[in-house]
N, C-alpha and C positions, 0 to 999 in steps of 0.2 A: 253071818253068813244067810241069814236074809237077805238081806244088805247085795250081796254077792250074787244071790241066784236073781237076785228081782235085778237086776240088772245086766245080768249072760239074757233074762229072758226076751229083755225088750232092747238090747243090742240082734237079738237074733231074728228079733219079730218083726224088725225094721227092713236088718240088708235079704229078707227073704219078700216083703213089697215091694223093692226096687228091682231085685233079679226076674226076667223075662228067658223060658228060653225058646231058640232062633231058630229050633225045629218046628217049634209051631206055630211062626209067624205063616200069614197065610199071602204069598209075591201074586196071586193066582192075578189080582186085578193086571197086572203088569204088565205077567209075561204071554199071559192068556192060552196057553198049551195046546187049545183044543183047538185055535180058532182055526177057518182057510184059509186065512190072509195077514199080513203083518204088512199093515199101514205104517209112511215112517214121513216124514216131513218138519221143511225150516224151516218157517220167516226169516229173513232179511231187509232187514230197510239200509236203504240205496240214500243217492246222492236224493233225488227228487220225483221214489216211486217204493217199490214195494217187492221184492220179487219171494215168491214161495216152492222150493221144491220137494216136490214129493215123489217120493216109490213106494206101490203097492204092489212085494211079492206072496207069492201063493204057494205052500206049507204041510202041501199034500199032491201028488202029483195028481189025486187025481181031479181038482177042483183046476179048470180052464179060466181062464180070465178074461177072454174074448165077455161075459157073462157078468162082469163087474164091470160099470161104469163110475166114477169120480165126477164131482160138481163141486160147485162152489157156488157158494151167496157170503155177502159181508152182510154184519149187524150194530146198530150200535147200543147195543146190553143183552142182557142173554134171557133177558125177559120176556122177546120175543121169540113169535111163534115161527116164520116166516121171515127171512132176510132177503134183500135186492141180487138176484143175481153179476156174479161177475163175470164180467169180458173178457178178459185180459189173455185167458189163454188159450195157449201153443200144446197140439200137437201131443201125444200121449205116446215118446218110443215104446211099443207093443216087444215083445220077447218069449217066447214058449212061457218064462215064471217070472216075469216082472213086464213092468207097467209105469215108467217115472212120465218125470213131467216136469212143464213150466205153468208158473201161470205170475203175472206181473201187471202187477194196480197203479197205477198213482197217489202220492202223497195223503189225498184227501183224506184213506182210511185208517191212516194211523190212528189209531189209540181205539178203534171200533174191533169188533169178531170177527175172525173171518170161520165158517162153519164149511170141514167138507164132511161130505156125505157120500156114501161109498155103498154105495145101487147093485141088485143081483137084485134082477127084475125077473129071472124068471123063478128062483123063489120065493118073492114079493119080500122080499129084507132090506132093514136101510140101517148103519153103524154109522154114529156125528163121532166127527172128534173134531174139537174148537178148538182155538189157543186164539188172548188181544190180539192188536198189530203195536209193538212195540213203537211208542212219538218220534223217540230218537237213539238211533241208532246204536246197536252196540256191537263193542271191541271183539266181538267171532265172525 
């Protein structure tokens, strides 16, 4: 009888240690519901160049996208404090609710880190987004 109670106790302890309630996981770092804007971008390696397409959308009617700029730089690794400014930026298309654009780089930046700096000069605030540029073309 004691053996069965001991096995039951150990089994219940193990089952409780592995379970986690999904409602207590904080996904705020992914969705950022209180942020003023949403910034999405895609890095696409092509034949002899790398294309970056981006979209900056406002999350509220009170946000003025004219106050926001997207600056681009390339870094060799994450420990660098400042990178080399990127030149191949095509003009952004701005509407009332979004700002989109395209950046074209040569293939020599493959393997480096591309950093998008979204700046708001009136509020003096900067948001950083970074991705590693793949050295080979991905099938997407």
